[in-house]
All heavy atoms as an XYZ file, in Angstrom:
919
protein
N      40.692      3.995     12.678
C      39.804      2.791     12.372
C      38.361      3.211     12.695
O      37.966      3.706     13.784
C      40.213      1.666     13.317
C      39.252      0.541     13.191
S      39.705     -0.914     14.251
C      39.145     -0.386     15.887
N      37.518      3.113     11.673
C      36.157      3.373     11.916
C      35.407      2.149     12.424
O      35.673      1.070     12.007
C      35.464      3.709     10.486
C      35.951      4.947      9.934
O      36.362      5.828     10.658
N      35.964      5.020      8.665
N      34.541      2.405     13.398
C      33.806      1.337     14.007
C      32.654      0.970     13.097
O      32.159      1.703     12.335
C      33.221      1.757     15.423
C      34.278      2.009     16.438
C      33.706      2.436     17.723
N      33.015      3.756     17.587
C      32.142      4.226     18.425
N      31.807      3.556     19.565
N      31.545      5.345     18.241
N      32.247     -0.356     13.129
C      31.226     -0.955     12.337
C      30.305     -1.729     13.232
O      30.808     -2.562     14.072
C      31.795     -1.842     11.218
C      32.798     -1.109     10.304
C      30.670     -2.376     10.437
C      33.574     -1.976      9.399
N      29.004     -1.506     13.164
C      28.051     -2.275     13.912
C      27.063     -2.885     13.010
O      26.750     -2.314     11.909
C      27.306     -1.269     14.912
N      26.470     -3.931     13.460
C      25.438     -4.644     12.726
C      24.178     -4.828     13.601
O      24.333     -5.095     14.805
C      25.935     -6.039     12.303
C      24.839     -6.886     11.665
C      24.523     -6.820     10.301
C      24.156     -7.844     12.458
C      23.575     -7.598      9.830
C      23.222     -8.696     11.906
C      22.873     -8.591     10.517
O      21.963     -9.309     10.029
N      22.987     -4.645     13.043
C      21.800     -5.017     13.759
C      20.951     -5.902     12.846
O      20.639     -5.446     11.679
C      21.024     -3.728     14.280
C      19.837     -4.112     14.992
C      19.957     -4.311     16.376
C      18.615     -4.165     14.417
C      18.906     -4.631     17.145
C      17.463     -4.571     15.241
C      17.619     -4.752     16.536
N      20.410     -6.946     13.428
C      19.561     -7.783     12.590
C      19.742     -9.267     13.113
O      20.103     -9.460     14.247
N      19.344    -10.181     12.209
C      19.548    -11.611     12.556
C      21.005    -12.045     12.166
O      21.482    -11.499     11.162
C      18.494    -12.483     11.928
O      18.615    -12.269     10.507
C      17.110    -12.128     12.380
N      21.573    -12.967     12.881
C      22.898    -13.383     12.586
C      22.994    -14.908     12.902
O      23.281    -15.279     13.990
C      23.990    -12.605     13.297
C      25.350    -12.850     12.813
C      26.135    -13.958     13.049
C      26.125    -11.958     12.029
N      27.364    -13.792     12.434
C      27.355    -12.625     11.785
C      25.866    -10.693     11.464
C      28.402    -11.942     11.030
C      26.901    -10.179     10.724
C      28.154    -10.711     10.542
N      22.668    -15.663     11.889
C      22.775    -17.210     12.038
C      21.524    -17.784     12.740
O      21.493    -19.040     12.856
N      20.654    -16.995     13.103
C      19.503    -17.475     13.827
C      18.374    -16.388     13.795
O      18.642    -15.269     13.711
C      19.771    -17.912     15.268
C      20.176    -16.769     16.132
C      20.374    -17.169     17.552
N      20.801    -16.041     18.420
C      20.085    -15.076     18.816
N      18.849    -15.011     18.465
N      20.564    -14.104     19.559
N      17.097    -16.839     13.952
C      16.049    -15.854     14.047
C      16.132    -14.908     15.306
O      16.773    -15.335     16.296
C      14.712    -16.658     14.106
C      15.093    -17.993     13.616
C      16.584    -18.177     13.954
N      15.698    -13.710     15.105
C      15.745    -12.726     16.265
C      16.806    -11.745     16.102
O      17.925    -11.929     15.720
N      16.349    -10.481     16.216
C      17.322     -9.289     16.040
C      18.281     -9.170     17.194
O      17.945     -9.340     18.394
C      16.511     -8.016     15.916
C      15.636     -7.921     14.669
N      14.378     -7.419     14.687
C      15.936     -8.272     13.412
C      13.860     -7.484     13.489
N      14.791     -8.018     12.747
N      19.502     -8.773     16.854
C      20.516     -8.547     17.921
C      21.534     -7.532     17.359
O      21.686     -7.276     16.242
C      21.245     -9.841     18.335
C      21.963    -10.656     17.224
C      23.323    -10.191     16.951
C      21.812    -12.095     17.495
N      22.238     -6.936     18.272
C      23.392     -6.025     17.992
C      24.612     -6.858     17.893
O      24.832     -7.732     18.655
C      23.497     -4.921     19.081
C      24.754     -4.195     18.996
C      24.751     -2.994     18.220
C      25.992     -4.594     19.584
C      25.955     -2.227     18.084
C      27.119     -3.846     19.451
C      27.133     -2.697     18.661
N      25.475     -6.474     17.049
C      26.786     -7.223     16.825
C      27.846     -6.193     16.443
O      27.705     -5.514     15.471
C      26.706     -8.330     15.799
C      27.922     -9.131     15.632
C      27.723    -10.217     14.554
N      28.830    -11.167     14.547
C      28.821    -12.359     14.955
N      27.735    -12.849     15.468
N      29.886    -13.105     14.898
N      28.916     -6.140     17.302
C      30.022     -5.190     16.915
C      30.899     -5.919     15.878
O      31.350     -7.056     16.165
C      30.791     -4.868     18.140
N      31.061     -5.399     14.687
C      31.861     -5.955     13.649
C      33.359     -5.492     13.847
O      34.194     -6.245     13.684
C      31.389     -5.522     12.275
C      29.878     -5.982     12.134
C      32.233     -6.102     11.148
C      29.688     -7.466     12.161
N      33.474     -4.131     14.162
C      34.849     -3.604     14.446
C      34.746     -2.582     15.433
O      33.866     -1.620     15.271
C      35.482     -3.126     13.133
C      36.899     -2.624     13.291
C      37.631     -2.389     12.003
N      37.026     -1.259     11.326
C      37.143     -0.985     10.009
N      38.032     -1.734      9.285
N      36.559      0.009      9.495
N      35.538     -2.619     16.470
C      35.597     -1.513     17.445
C      34.743     -1.853     18.710
O      34.091     -2.882     18.744
N      34.857     -0.997     19.566
C      34.175     -1.152     20.878
C      33.002     -0.125     20.968
O      33.227      1.061     20.599
C      35.157     -0.906     22.079
O      36.281     -1.789     21.949
C      34.470     -1.074     23.408
N      31.926     -0.541     21.473
C      30.723      0.357     21.644
C      30.285      0.398     23.072
O      30.323     -0.625     23.770
C      29.570     -0.297     20.812
C      29.839     -0.169     19.381
C      30.633     -1.148     18.697
C      29.243      0.838     18.524
C      30.852     -1.061     17.292
C      29.565      0.900     17.203
C      30.299     -0.002     16.594
N      29.904      1.621     23.590
C      29.389      1.780     24.892
C      28.020      1.143     24.950
O      27.311      0.920     23.933
C      29.296      3.237     25.228
O      28.215      3.883     24.462
N      27.527      0.830     26.175
C      26.239      0.288     26.382
C      25.199      1.284     25.906
O      24.184      0.876     25.259
C      25.956     -0.076     27.783
C      24.727     -0.842     27.977
C      24.715     -2.159     27.244
O      25.596     -2.985     27.360
N      23.637     -2.363     26.454
N      25.471      2.564     25.999
C      24.515      3.596     25.548
C      24.411      3.544     23.961
O      23.269      3.666     23.429
C      24.921      4.954     25.945
C      23.873      6.057     25.619
C      22.549      5.838     26.282
O      22.484      5.560     27.402
N      21.438      5.948     25.534
N      25.550      3.385     23.271
C      25.605      3.258     21.798
C      24.773      2.040     21.442
O      23.992      2.092     20.469
C      26.909      3.118     21.248
C      27.734      4.418     21.212
O      27.058      5.549     21.111
O      28.978      4.404     21.290
N      25.006      0.904     22.036
C      24.292     -0.276     21.750
C      22.767     -0.085     21.923
O      21.918     -0.486     21.035
C      24.788     -1.476     22.538
C      26.256     -1.822     22.196
C      23.901     -2.683     22.441
C      26.971     -2.748     23.156
N      22.381      0.516     23.091
C      20.919      0.700     23.345
C      20.315      1.619     22.210
O      19.211      1.407     21.786
C      20.720      1.321     24.682
C      21.082      0.389     25.876
O      21.225     -0.818     25.640
N      21.324      1.008     27.020
N      21.040      2.659     21.830
C      20.570      3.549     20.868
C      20.463      2.957     19.460
O      19.411      3.093     18.769
C      21.383      4.822     20.737
C      21.114      5.716     21.971
O      20.094      5.683     22.641
N      22.147      6.581     22.250
N      21.448      2.198     19.041
C      21.354      1.463     17.817
C      20.204      0.422     17.825
O      19.495      0.334     16.808
C      22.716      0.809     17.440
C      23.712      1.878     17.075
C      22.596     -0.265     16.392
C      25.167      1.447     16.909
N      19.951     -0.184     18.860
C      18.893     -1.185     18.996
C      17.488     -0.526     18.892
O      16.514     -1.277     18.551
C      18.985     -1.983     20.196
S      20.361     -3.161     20.193
N      17.404      0.747     18.993
C      16.112      1.493     18.877
C      15.609      1.387     17.436
O      14.421      1.761     17.214
C      16.180      2.826     19.379
C      16.343      3.018     20.861
C      16.424      4.415     21.337
C      16.638      4.454     22.856
N      16.857      5.854     23.292
N      16.456      1.024     16.521
C      15.941      0.851     15.088
C      14.954     -0.215     15.046
O      14.211     -0.249     14.028
C      17.214      0.635     14.109
C      16.697      0.843     12.716
C      17.740     -0.768     14.329
C      17.831      0.922     11.734
N      14.843     -1.068     15.950
C      13.785     -2.115     15.906
C      12.532     -1.579     16.468
O      12.046     -1.919     17.458
C      14.311     -3.299     16.769
C      13.557     -4.588     16.417
O      12.747     -4.626     15.449
O      13.807     -5.568     17.081
N      11.955     -0.670     15.695
C      10.640      0.004     16.083
C       9.815      0.151     14.889
O      10.337      0.171     13.713
C      10.988      1.344     16.658
O      11.333      2.291     15.664
N       8.488      0.306     15.072
C       7.622      0.425     13.878
C       7.979      1.624     12.959
O       7.845      1.474     11.703
C       6.231      0.654     14.545
C       6.392     -0.038     15.898
C       7.829      0.274     16.317
N       8.443      2.724     13.550
C       8.823      3.981     12.672
C       9.881      3.567     11.714
O       9.771      3.812     10.487
C       9.166      5.088     13.579
C       9.722      6.266     12.737
C       8.081      5.572     14.463
N      10.893      2.969     12.185
C      11.970      2.548     11.287
C      11.600      1.450     10.296
O      12.010      1.488      9.178
C      13.256      2.195     12.087
C      13.987      3.369     12.691
C      14.038      3.423     14.088
C      14.623      4.308     11.916
C      14.689      4.542     14.642
C      15.265      5.341     12.541
C      15.300      5.517     13.921
O      15.918      6.521     14.412
N      10.827      0.475     10.839
C      10.449     -0.629      9.945
C       9.561     -0.037      8.781
O       9.811     -0.471      7.576
C       9.618     -1.580     10.696
C      10.377     -2.556     11.561
N      10.822     -3.826     11.084
C      10.902     -2.498     12.760
C      11.502     -4.415     11.962
N      11.581     -3.639     13.039
N       8.726      0.898      8.993
C       7.892      1.499      7.947
C       8.801      2.241      6.934
O       8.581      2.177      5.730
C       6.905      2.478      8.589
C       5.768      1.719      9.228
C       4.818      2.641      9.938
O       4.713      3.865      9.643
O       4.070      2.156     10.846
N       9.742      2.997      7.393
C      10.706      3.728      6.481
C      11.416      2.837      5.687
O      11.615      2.969      4.480
C      11.547      4.640      7.371
N      11.999      1.762      6.209
C      12.804      0.737      5.520
C      11.974      0.062      4.506
O      12.379     -0.187      3.366
C      13.448     -0.199      6.512
C      14.430      0.506      7.458
C      14.152     -1.353      5.737
C      14.830     -0.214      8.595
N      10.780     -0.386      4.868
C       9.936     -1.095      3.946
C       9.390     -0.340      2.785
O       9.101     -0.831      1.719
C       8.833     -1.795      4.709
C       9.332     -2.946      5.636
C       8.299     -3.552      6.507
O       7.077     -3.231      6.299
O       8.626     -4.357      7.378
N       9.239      0.964      3.006
C       8.619      1.876      2.007
C       9.349      1.830      0.691
O       8.764      1.691     -0.347
C       8.492      3.328      2.484
N      10.656      1.865      0.710
C      11.503      1.812     -0.493
C      12.266      0.578     -0.683
O      12.891      0.414     -1.689
C      12.540      3.034     -0.543
C      11.780      4.372     -0.665
O      10.806      4.437     -1.420
O      12.242      5.332     -0.104
N      12.224     -0.319      0.305
C      13.084     -1.567      0.288
C      14.430     -1.398      0.777
O      15.193     -2.237      0.861
N      14.742     -0.155      1.220
C      15.934      0.170      1.892
C      15.894      1.517      2.533
O      14.951      2.290      2.268
C      17.189      0.188      0.859
C      17.138      1.307     -0.137
C      17.844      2.470      0.090
C      16.389      1.243     -1.281
C      17.738      3.552     -0.799
C      16.267      2.300     -2.197
C      17.018      3.489     -1.980
O      16.978      4.456     -2.844
N      16.858      1.886      3.358
C      16.780      3.230      4.000
C      18.096      3.577      4.530
O      18.878      2.744      5.148
C      15.770      3.104      5.186
C      15.429      4.391      5.909
N      14.741      5.351      5.314
C      15.857      4.835      7.138
C      14.678      6.441      6.176
N      15.275      6.127      7.254
N      18.525      4.812      4.395
C      19.755      5.375      5.028
C      19.332      6.156      6.188
O      18.300      6.801      6.248
C      20.525      6.262      4.060
C      21.227      5.499      2.969
C      20.562      5.252      1.747
C      22.447      4.917      3.182
C      21.229      4.536      0.770
C      23.085      4.180      2.180
C      22.478      4.014      0.945
O      23.097      3.301     -0.084
N      20.138      6.093      7.283
C      19.887      6.844      8.397
C      21.187      7.277      9.194
O      22.250      6.671      8.843
C      19.064      6.013      9.450
C      19.614      4.722      9.822
C      19.346      4.519     11.321
C      19.083      3.574      9.083
N      21.057      8.268      9.982
C      22.215      8.802     10.756
C      22.069      8.586     12.216
O      20.900      8.788     12.720
C      22.482     10.268     10.406
C      22.859     10.502      8.998
N      24.206     10.474      8.643
C      22.106     10.754      7.965
C      24.173     10.706      7.271
N      22.927     10.960      6.879
N      23.065      8.175     12.844
C      23.168      8.099     14.319
C      24.505      8.603     14.758
O      25.530      7.977     14.359
C      22.940      6.690     14.872
C      23.365      6.523     16.277
C      22.603      7.132     17.254
C      24.441      5.817     16.614
C      22.998      7.040     18.650
C      24.810      5.636     17.987
C      24.092      6.311     18.942
O      24.479      6.219     20.270
N      24.529      9.788     15.409
C      25.766     10.399     15.806
C      26.607     10.568     14.520
O      26.148     11.135     13.555
C      26.467      9.687     16.888
C      25.774      9.795     18.226
C      26.651      9.191     19.396
C      25.947      9.455     20.682
N      26.736      8.938     21.772
N      27.908      9.977     14.528
C      28.717     10.133     13.332
C      28.736      8.758     12.568
O      29.760      8.478     11.927
C      30.175     10.536     13.765
C      30.794      9.621     14.807
O      30.042      8.924     15.546
N      32.029      9.561     14.890
N      27.617      8.091     12.663
C      27.500      6.815     11.891
C      26.438      7.029     10.785
O      25.431      7.700     10.938
C      26.926      5.708     12.715
C      27.922      5.144     13.767
C      28.123      5.744     14.993
C      28.634      4.021     13.418
C      29.008      5.271     15.867
C      29.566      3.487     14.376
C      29.733      4.111     15.555
N      26.764      6.414      9.572
C      25.757      6.273      8.568
C      25.296      4.897      8.592
O      26.147      3.963      8.585
C      26.406      6.601      7.187
C      25.476      6.500      5.925
C      24.303      7.434      6.086
C      26.306      6.759      4.699
N      23.983      4.656      8.590
C      23.369      3.375      8.609
C      22.738      3.143      7.285
O      22.203      3.952      6.636
N      22.759      1.791      6.884
C      22.126      1.319      5.722
C      21.214      0.114      6.056
O      21.790     -0.799      6.680
C      23.101      0.970      4.557
C      22.404      0.302      3.352
C      21.657      1.146      2.470
C      22.466     -1.045      3.032
C      21.049      0.599      1.394
C      21.884     -1.534      2.007
C      21.146     -0.778      1.121
O      20.612     -1.315      0.025
N      19.952      0.246      5.841
C      19.024     -0.840      6.314
C      18.179     -1.429      5.126
O      17.806     -0.646      4.268
C      18.122     -0.292      7.361
N      17.907     -2.703      5.246
C      17.028     -3.348      4.259
C      15.965     -4.254      5.039
O      16.320     -4.631      6.127
C      17.795     -4.207      3.219
C      18.568     -5.317      3.980
C      18.620     -3.377      2.279
C      19.224     -6.358      3.059
N      14.746     -4.391      4.496
C      13.731     -5.198      5.218
C      13.766     -6.642      4.971
O      12.708     -7.247      4.642
C      12.483     -4.472      4.733
C      12.775     -4.176      3.278
C      14.244     -3.711      3.287
N      14.927     -7.252      4.952
C      15.136     -8.759      4.653
C      16.115     -9.323      5.630
O      16.893     -8.547      6.205
C      15.649     -8.937      3.284
C      15.025     -8.075      2.165
C      15.702     -7.020      1.631
C      13.827     -8.398      1.707
C      15.139     -6.235      0.675
C      13.128     -7.700      0.773
C      13.844     -6.625      0.181
O      13.307     -5.881     -0.806
N      16.114    -10.616      5.678
C      17.145    -11.344      6.501
C      17.407    -12.630      5.830
O      16.558    -13.376      5.432
C      16.603    -11.584      7.936
O      17.493    -12.496      8.538
N      18.726    -12.966      5.656
C      19.111    -14.192      5.162
C      18.911    -15.352      6.240
O      18.867    -16.560      5.849
C      20.642    -14.229      4.813
C      20.837    -14.199      3.294
O      19.933    -13.906      2.536
O      22.032    -14.370      2.934
N      18.826    -14.917      7.403
C      18.744    -15.957      8.528
C      17.356    -16.144      9.061
O      17.138    -17.081      9.831
C      19.607    -15.442      9.746
C      21.058    -15.330      9.291
O      21.613    -16.275      8.721
O      21.638    -14.267      9.533
N      16.376    -15.377      8.657
C      15.041    -15.445      9.131
C      14.023    -14.998      8.085
O      14.141    -13.858      7.642
C      14.895    -14.546     10.353
C      13.535    -14.769     11.128
O      12.637    -15.459     10.595
O      13.432    -14.246     12.269
N      13.286    -15.898      7.580
C      12.411    -15.600      6.450
C      11.084    -15.055      6.874
O      10.223    -14.708      6.060
C      12.185    -16.900      5.626
C      13.346    -17.564      5.130
C      14.314    -16.587      4.324
C      15.539    -17.325      3.838
N      16.592    -16.425      3.583
N      10.829    -14.885      8.148
C       9.541    -14.275      8.603
C       9.563    -12.795      8.325
O      10.538    -12.148      8.105
C       9.431    -14.525     10.174
C       9.407    -15.887     10.591
C       9.288    -16.047     12.095
N      10.522    -15.494     12.673
C      10.629    -15.351     13.953
N       9.717    -15.670     14.847
N      11.834    -14.854     14.466
N       8.343    -12.308      8.218
C       8.134    -10.805      8.018
C       8.610    -10.029      9.163
O       8.690    -10.556     10.293
N       8.911     -8.789      8.934
C       9.354     -7.859      9.991
C      10.847     -7.899     10.273
O      11.303     -7.200     11.205
N      11.598     -8.626      9.475
C      12.997     -8.640      9.667
C      13.702     -7.420      9.108
O      13.247     -6.908      8.040
C      13.613     -9.924      9.039
S      13.186    -11.381      9.860
N      14.685     -7.006      9.669
C      15.602     -5.901      9.131
C      17.060     -6.313      9.252
O      17.412     -7.100     10.085
C      15.370     -4.554      9.824
C      15.585     -4.626     11.310
C      13.956     -4.027      9.504
C      15.540     -3.185     11.952
N      17.849     -5.782      8.398
C      19.290     -5.986      8.358
C      19.903     -4.556      8.218
O      19.607     -3.857      7.223
C      19.631     -6.909      7.170
O      18.991     -8.153      7.302
C      21.161     -7.140      7.120
N      20.734     -4.238      9.156
C      21.257     -2.904      9.171
C      22.818     -2.903      9.452
O      23.241     -3.590     10.353
C      20.653     -2.016     10.226
C      20.942     -0.525     10.084
C      19.104     -2.171     10.251
N      23.536     -2.083      8.735
C      24.953     -1.894      9.016
C      25.128     -0.396      9.382
O      24.508      0.540      8.736
C      25.905     -2.340      7.889
C      25.624     -1.464      6.645
C      27.352     -2.267      8.282
N      25.953     -0.098     10.429
C      26.247      1.301     10.796
C      27.812      1.394     10.643
O      28.556      0.627     11.175
C      25.927      1.535     12.222
C      24.466      1.530     12.507
C      23.757      0.376     12.806
C      23.731      2.777     12.442
C      22.408      0.403     13.096
C      22.351      2.855     12.721
C      21.723      1.613     13.010
N      28.236      2.402      9.839
C      29.673      2.614      9.603
C      30.046      4.065     10.101
O      29.440      5.064      9.642
C      29.993      2.485      8.143
C      31.479      2.729      7.882
C      29.583      1.124      7.599
N      30.959      4.046     11.033
C      31.400      5.350     11.657
C      32.087      6.138     10.555
O      32.958      5.597      9.819
C      32.325      5.033     12.789
C      32.733      6.255     13.612
C      33.502      5.918     14.872
O      34.263      4.984     14.793
O      33.194      6.538     15.917
N      31.802      7.422     10.509
C      32.422      8.409      9.595
C      32.155      8.209      8.154
O      32.765      8.805      7.208
C      33.923      8.522      9.825
C      34.287      8.966     11.283
O      33.542      9.820     11.775
N      35.249      8.356     11.883
N      31.187      7.293      7.792
C      30.765      7.100      6.469
C      29.920      8.296      6.003
O      29.115      8.808      6.850
C      29.962      5.840      6.291
N      30.028      8.761      4.798
C      29.235      9.836      4.251
C      28.512      9.566      3.013
O      27.753     10.371      2.586
C      30.241     11.082      3.979
O      31.158     10.707      3.024
C      30.878     11.506      5.197
N      28.750      8.364      2.427
C      28.061      8.043      1.165
C      27.780      6.507      1.074
O      28.313      5.753      1.774
C      28.914      8.520      0.001
O      30.094      7.685     -0.116
N      26.958      6.200      0.047
C      26.759      4.759     -0.245
C      28.149      4.107     -0.601
O      28.305      2.921     -0.364
C      25.754      4.670     -1.429
N      28.957      4.766     -1.171
C      30.276      4.211     -1.583
C      31.060      3.747     -0.339
O      31.739      2.742     -0.396
C      31.150      5.257     -2.385
C      30.568      5.504     -3.824
C      31.422      6.526     -4.507
C      30.802      6.776     -5.884
N      31.509      7.793     -6.631
N      30.920      4.507      0.769
C      31.633      4.112      1.966
C      30.916      2.852      2.559
O      31.694      1.961      3.069
C      31.538      5.210      3.024
C      32.236      6.486      2.664
O      33.229      6.446      1.922
O      31.801      7.536      3.181
N      29.634      2.696      2.464
C      29.012      1.492      2.824
C      29.380      0.297      1.987
O      29.698     -0.778      2.535
C      27.442      1.681      2.788
C      26.936      2.811      3.757
C      26.755      0.402      3.165
C      27.072      2.609      5.218
N      29.420      0.523      0.682
C      29.793     -0.528     -0.200
C      31.200     -1.032      0.164
O      31.482     -2.254      0.203
C      29.676     -0.116     -1.670
C      28.216      0.182     -1.995
C      30.321     -1.116     -2.679
C      28.031      0.911     -3.337
N      32.115     -0.086      0.271
C      33.525     -0.423      0.582
C      33.588     -1.263      1.873
O      34.365     -2.229      1.974
C      34.364      0.860      0.746
C      35.862      0.611      1.006
C      36.592      1.924      1.004
C      38.075      1.636      1.362
N      38.804      2.880      1.531
N      32.868     -0.870      2.878
C      32.879     -1.586      4.193
C      32.329     -3.079      3.953
O      32.985     -3.992      4.432
C      31.968     -0.862      5.200
O      32.551      0.401      5.431
C      31.919     -1.623      6.460
N      31.209     -3.153      3.219
C      30.710     -4.509      2.949
C      31.658     -5.375      2.165
O      31.811     -6.548      2.486
C      29.374     -4.450      2.260
C      28.191     -3.732      3.060
C      26.993     -3.589      2.192
C      27.851     -4.508      4.355
N      32.350     -4.817      1.186
C      33.273     -5.546      0.440
C      34.511     -6.034      1.327
O      35.077     -7.105      1.033
C      33.840     -4.746     -0.737
C      32.805     -4.533     -1.778
C      33.252     -3.508     -2.939
O      34.209     -2.775     -2.602
O      32.578     -3.484     -4.003
N      34.848     -5.358      2.351
C      35.939     -5.677      3.185
C      35.532     -6.760      4.276
O      36.404     -7.267      4.930
C      36.505     -4.524      3.904
C      37.131     -3.449      3.018
C      37.525     -2.194      3.696
O      37.102     -1.924      4.835
N      38.233     -1.309      3.055
N      34.181     -6.933      4.429
C      33.671     -7.927      5.363
C      32.710     -8.924      4.680
O      31.457     -8.700      4.736
C      33.007     -7.184      6.541
C      34.002     -6.328      7.295
N      34.685     -6.790      8.332
C      34.321     -5.005      7.133
C      35.451     -5.859      8.779
N      35.206     -4.700      8.076
N      33.220     -9.950      3.996
C      32.361    -10.897      3.203
C      31.214    -11.493      4.005
O      30.119    -11.623      3.479
C      33.351    -11.933      2.763
C      34.726    -11.304      2.756
C      34.616    -10.323      3.969
N      31.402    -11.832      5.231
C      30.315    -12.348      6.066
C      29.158    -11.330      6.221
O      28.016    -11.689      6.267
C      30.848    -12.920      7.385
C      29.907    -13.929      7.989
O      29.280    -14.690      7.231
O      29.748    -13.969      9.252
N      29.621    -10.111      6.421
C      28.633     -9.035      6.492
C      27.935     -8.728      5.161
O      26.742     -8.597      5.084
C      29.265     -7.757      7.095
C      28.490     -6.538      7.288
C      27.443     -6.788      8.367
C      29.359     -5.394      7.841
N      28.761     -8.745      4.128
C      28.216     -8.455      2.776
C      27.224     -9.464      2.362
O      26.162     -9.188      1.764
C      29.404     -8.489      1.800
C      28.967     -8.161      0.294
C      30.120     -8.255     -0.568
O      31.136     -8.756     -0.362
N      29.932     -7.593     -1.782
N      27.317    -10.712      2.775
C      26.389    -11.843      2.443
C      25.037    -11.467      2.874
O      24.019    -11.735      2.273
C      26.883    -13.096      3.007
C      25.978    -14.320      2.761
C      26.432    -15.537      3.417
N      26.252    -15.530      4.883
C      25.142    -15.769      5.534
N      24.027    -15.893      4.793
N      25.113    -15.712      6.807
N      24.941    -10.775      4.016
C      23.634    -10.442      4.569
C      22.914     -9.391      3.796
O      21.708     -9.210      4.045
C      23.840    -10.043      6.020
C      24.069    -11.175      6.901
C      24.773    -10.967      8.212
N      24.674    -12.176      9.050
C      25.251    -13.323      8.852
N      26.055    -13.449      7.743
N      25.145    -14.354      9.598
N      23.639     -8.712      2.920
C      22.946     -7.672      2.080
C      22.825     -8.026      0.643
O      22.556     -7.237     -0.139
C      23.792     -6.303      2.241
C      23.662     -5.724      3.533
C      24.482     -6.064      4.587
C      22.721     -4.785      3.786
C      24.357     -5.502      5.855
C      22.486     -4.199      5.032
C      23.404     -4.541      6.095
N      22.984     -9.245      0.310
C      22.994     -9.705     -1.051
C      21.699     -9.448     -1.771
O      21.628     -9.301     -2.994
C      23.540    -11.089     -1.262
C      22.588    -12.168     -0.713
C      23.139    -13.506     -1.047
N      22.556    -14.469     -0.054
C      23.246    -15.571      0.351
N      24.379    -15.869     -0.178
N      22.668    -16.354      1.224
N      20.546     -9.439     -0.983
C      19.259     -9.233     -1.660
C      19.136     -7.690     -2.115
O      18.346     -7.455     -2.977
C      18.111     -9.557     -0.672
C      17.987    -10.997     -0.368
C      16.814    -11.304      0.474
C      16.687    -12.786      0.644
N      15.550    -13.071      1.441
N      19.822     -6.833     -1.459
C      19.719     -5.423     -1.857
C      20.972     -4.667     -1.403
O      21.051     -4.133     -0.335
C      18.472     -4.861     -1.252
C      17.875     -3.437     -1.665
C      18.665     -2.739     -2.645
N      18.040     -1.452     -3.033
C      18.740     -0.283     -3.030
N      19.934     -0.219     -2.720
N      18.133      0.800     -3.499
N      22.027     -4.665     -2.266
C      23.193     -3.948     -2.005
C      22.984     -2.431     -2.303
O      22.251     -2.069     -3.135
C      24.351     -4.418     -2.966
C      24.836     -5.838     -2.577
S      25.807     -5.878     -0.945
C      27.221     -4.972     -1.371
N      23.678     -1.618     -1.579
C      23.537     -0.172     -1.734
C      24.092      0.170     -3.209
O      24.977     -0.555     -3.697
C      24.468      0.532     -0.683
C      25.219     -0.604     -0.094
C      24.578     -1.898     -0.445
N      23.630      1.203     -3.795
C      24.039      1.626     -5.113
C      24.872      2.856     -4.960
O      24.603      3.803     -4.165
C      22.872      1.941     -5.962
C      21.888      0.773     -6.142
C      22.535     -0.435     -6.659
O      23.172     -0.406     -7.735
N      22.496     -1.575     -5.971
N      26.033      3.031     -5.621
C      26.954      4.087     -5.527
C      26.249      5.464     -5.600
O      26.688      6.503     -5.044
C      27.928      3.910     -6.569
C      27.909      2.505     -6.867
C      26.527      2.011     -6.647
N      25.236      5.580     -6.475
C      24.630      6.866     -6.716
C      23.568      7.236     -5.611
O      23.080      8.397     -5.669
C      23.882      6.821     -8.053
O      22.843      5.794     -8.068
N      23.307      6.427     -4.643
C      22.377      6.803     -3.601
C      22.969      7.773     -2.566
O      24.120      7.754     -2.379
C      21.920      5.527     -2.863
C      21.134      4.579     -3.759
C      20.816      3.227     -3.053
O      21.366      2.943     -1.919
O      20.040      2.497     -3.591
N      22.152      8.484     -2.009
C      22.395      9.471     -0.954
C      22.645     10.816     -1.498
O      23.109     11.245     -2.391
C      23.632      9.147     -0.143
C      23.390      8.354      1.145
C      24.646      8.131      1.943
C      22.337      9.010      2.006
C-alpha cells in the first residue's frame, strides 16, 4: 500500500498537512510542510503546476485552491513510489474528494 499525503487547504482557508492513506512520521510531516515556502511557490506558479520529489514520493502541485480564493494558495498531492503523471492520475481517480481539489489543473499523462 502506497502512502498518500495532501498539503493545502481542505474545507477552509489555510494550508495544512493531511494523511490520505497510511501513517506518516512527524519528521515526514514537517518535511512535506516545507513546500509552503517562497521557493516552491515560485516554481509552482511559473508553469501553473510543478512535480517534485521527496524521498520515495512524487509530488504534484498547483497554485490554486478550491477552498481558498486568495493568492498564494497551493494544492499538493504526494504519492509514495509514484514514478509518472499516470501514477498521480490513477491515485486522484481512486480518491474523488482529493481529485476534486485538482479539477482546475489535472496532471497530463505525457508529463514528466
